[in-house]
VEXMI-771862 format. One record per atom (N, C-alpha, C): residue in one letter; x negated, y, z negated. Coordinates in steps of 0.1 Angstrom, whole numbers, padded with zeros to 4 digits, always signed. Each point is the difference from the previous one (the first is absolute). Layout:
BEGIN
aXYZ ...
***
This chain:
BEGIN
m-1089+0987-0962 m-0004+0009-0013 m+0000-0002-0009 s-0013-0001-0014 s+0000-0001-0009 s+0007+0006-0011 r+0004-0004-0012 r+0009+0005-0009 r-0009+0008-0012 k-0009+0014+0008 k-0009+0002-0013 k+0002+0018+0005 c-0003+0004-0011 c-0006+0016+0001 c-0011+0004+0006 e-0001+0006+0009 e-0016+0002+0008 e-0005+0009-0006 v+0003+0007-0010 v-0007+0010-0011 v-0006-0007-0012 s+0009-0009-0010 s-0004+0001-0013 s+0002-0017-0004 n-0002-0006+0018 n-0002-0013+0001 n+0017-0014-0008 k+0004+0012-0012 k+0011-0014-0005 k+0004-0008+0010 g+0003-0011-0002 g+0007-0015+0005 g+0012-0002-0004 p+0006-0005+0005 p+0007-0016-0012 p-0002-0008-0011 l+0010+0001-0008 l-0005-0005-0011 l+0012-0019+0001 k-0009-0008-0004 k+0008-0014+0000 k-0003-0002-0011 g+0016-0006-0007 g+0002-0012-0012 g+0010-0003-0003 n+0004-0003-0006 n+0014-0013-0003 n+0012+0010-0004 n+0013-0006+0002 n+0013+0007-0004 n+0003-0012-0009 r-0001+0006-0016 r+0003-0008-0011 r+0018-0004-0002 s+0009-0011+0002 s+0012+0001-0005 s-0001-0001-0012 k+0014-0002-0012 k+0000-0003-0012 k-0008-0010-0005 a+0006-0012+0013 a-0006-0017-0005 a-0021+0006+0001 l-0001+0009+0009 l-0013+0002-0002 l-0003-0007+0014 n+0009-0004+0011 n-0011-0003+0015 n+0000+0007+0007 a-0014+0003+0005 a-0003+0005+0007 a-0004-0003+0018 t+0005+0012+0001 t+0002+0000+0013 t-0010+0013+0010 k-0010-0002+0010 k-0008+0006+0002 k+0008+0020+0006 k-0004+0010-0004 k+0003+0011+0006 k-0011+0011+0003 t+0002+0009+0007 t-0010+0007+0007 t+0006+0015-0002 w-0008+0007-0006 w+0005+0015+0002 w-0004+0007+0004 n+0005+0009+0012 n-0010+0007+0007 n+0004+0016-0004 v-0016+0002+0005 v+0001+0016+0004 v+0008+0007+0002 n+0005+0013-0002 n+0008+0014+0002 n-0007+0000+0011 l-0001+0002+0010 l-0008+0004+0013 l+0015+0014+0006 k-0012+0010+0003 k+0009+0007+0010 k-0012+0008+0013 k+0005-0002+0014 k-0009+0009+0009 k+0000+0012-0003 i-0010+0009-0002 i-0005+0015+0000 i-0007+0001+0013 t+0005+0019+0001 t-0013+0002+0008 t-0009+0014-0007 i-0009-0006+0001 i-0008+0012-0007 i-0007+0009+0008 i-0009+0012-0002 i-0009+0008+0002 i-0013+0002-0007 e-0010-0008+0011 e-0015-0002-0006 e-0005+0008+0010 d-0008+0007-0004 d-0014+0013+0011 d+0012+0004+0015 g+0010+0005-0003 g+0010+0005+0011 g+0006-0014+0008 k-0005-0009-0004 k+0009-0012+0012 k+0011-0008-0011 e+0009-0007+0006 e+0009-0005-0003 e-0008-0017-0003 r+0007-0004-0010 r-0002-0015-0001 r+0010-0006-0005 k+0010-0012+0003 k+0007-0011-0004 k-0006-0007-0012 l+0004-0001-0009 l+0000-0008-0011 l+0011-0008-0005 k-0003-0014-0006 k+0006-0007-0006 k-0001+0004-0016 v+0005-0002-0007 v-0008+0008-0016 v+0015-0004-0010 s-0004-0004-0012 s+0011-0001-0008 s+0002+0011-0006 t+0010+0005-0007 t+0009+0008-0002 t-0004+0010-0008 k-0008-0008-0010 k-0012+0006-0009 k-0008+0015+0013 v-0005-0010+0001 v-0014+0010+0008 v+0007+0010+0012 a+0014-0007+0002 a+0009+0010+0005 a+0002+0014-0005 r+0001-0002-0011 r+0005+0015-0007 r-0007+0006-0005 t-0014-0007-0003 t-0017+0004+0000 t+0001+0013+0013 y-0003-0006+0011 y+0003+0007+0014 y+0004+0008-0004 k+0020+0002-0006 k+0008+0007+0004 k-0004+0015-0011 n-0005-0002-0011 n-0005+0006-0008 n-0015+0012+0002 k-0007-0009+0010 k-0009+0005+0004 k+0000+0009+0010 g+0011-0001+0006 g+0006+0007+0015 g-0011-0005+0011 k+0001-0009+0000 k-0009-0010+0014 k+0013-0009+0005 l+0014+0002+0000 l+0012-0007+0006 l-0001+0010+0009 k+0008+0000+0018 k+0003+0003+0014 k+0014+0008-0011 
***
C-alpha cells in the first residue's frame, strides 16, 4: 500500500538532513495518514486519508 492520501493525493516528501558540519543524509517525511470510514450516498466507504482531510470530513459530518 502506498503512503498517499486517497483524497488530496498528498505523498511523502524527500530531502536531506543537515548536520552542523553540513553533512547531508537522505530523509523522507511521510504523510500522517489515518484510516477512516465515511458515509457517501448512504453507503460506508473506507479511505486512507491525511489527518487534515479527516478533520474536514469530521467537521462536515461525513464520518461514521
